[in-house]
N, C-alpha and C positions, 0 to 999 in steps of 0.2 A: 462556524467557519467563516472567515472573512471573504467578502467578494473581492474579485481581482479583475483587472483589465484583460479582456480577451480580444482586444483589437490588435490585428496583425500589423507588422511594420509598414505595410502599404496602406493601412487605414481601413481595410475591409473587415467586416464582422461576419461571423458564421453562427447563426442561432442554433442550428441543429448540432453543430460541433460543440458549441458552448454547453448545451444540455448534456452531451456525453462527457465533457470535461468535468462539469459539476458533479455528475453521477459518479465519475471515476474518483474524484476527490472524496466524496461521501463514502464510497466503498473502501477506499484506501484508509480513511479514518476509522472504519469499522474493523477491517481485517488486518491492516498493517503490512499487507503483502501486495506488491505492485502487480505481480502475475495474476494473483487471485482477483484483485480489483479489476484488472483489465478483462478477465474472463467474465466477471459479473456484468460489465458494461458491454461486452461483446466487441472488443477491439483487440487488435494484435498487441502482444505484450510489449513490443517496442514503440508503439505509438505514443504512450504517455511520456516516454523519454524525449521524443521529438517535440511534444507539446512543451515539456519543461525547458528545452533548449531554445525554443522559438518564441514562446509567449512571455511577455513581461509580467511578472507577478505570479506566474504559475509555479515557479520553483519555491517561492515563499509559502504559497498555499499548500504545496506538496509537503514541505517541512512541517507546517501546522497540522496537516492531516496525520503525518507520522507521529507527531507529538501527542495528538489526541488518541491515536491507536495505542501508544505506550501507556496511557493512563487507564485503558479499559482492562477489565479482568480477563485473564487468559482462560482458554478452555483447558480442561484437564487433559493430561497427556493420554494419548491413545496408544496402547500396546497391541501389536498384531499377535503376539504370542501370549501364552498364559503367564500371569505374573510370577509363577514359580519357575518359569523357564527363561527368565531374562539372562542376557549375557552381557559381558563387559562392553562390547562394541555398541550395542543398543543403548546402554546406559550412558556412554560417552556422547553419543549422538544427541540424546535428550538433554544432557547437561550442557552441551555446546549451544543448543538452541536457546536454552534458558539464559545462559551467560550473554549471548549476543543480544537478546531482547532487553535484558536489564542494563546492558552497557549503553543502549540508546537513550534510556530515560534520564 
């Protein structure tokens, strides 16, 4: 993943925040989910959106992380019910997730 500038508009730098941002981008590249990546890094799920809107270069690194996540193999679908008890609603939910993930690639 490319390094990006984490200097704020007023010129200050935050090293601990930078570590969290880099950890978030790594987790985003692995999971493809903003909420899940934020939980891994232990930040509120809205914080990365603030970073994306505030920091120059973070949005492009965000997109690169999502592109990396799109190339990773997906986990097998998990069904809470027994396979012989699947219903149409559950099938449409799984197919919708599959369609959204592949439309990003």
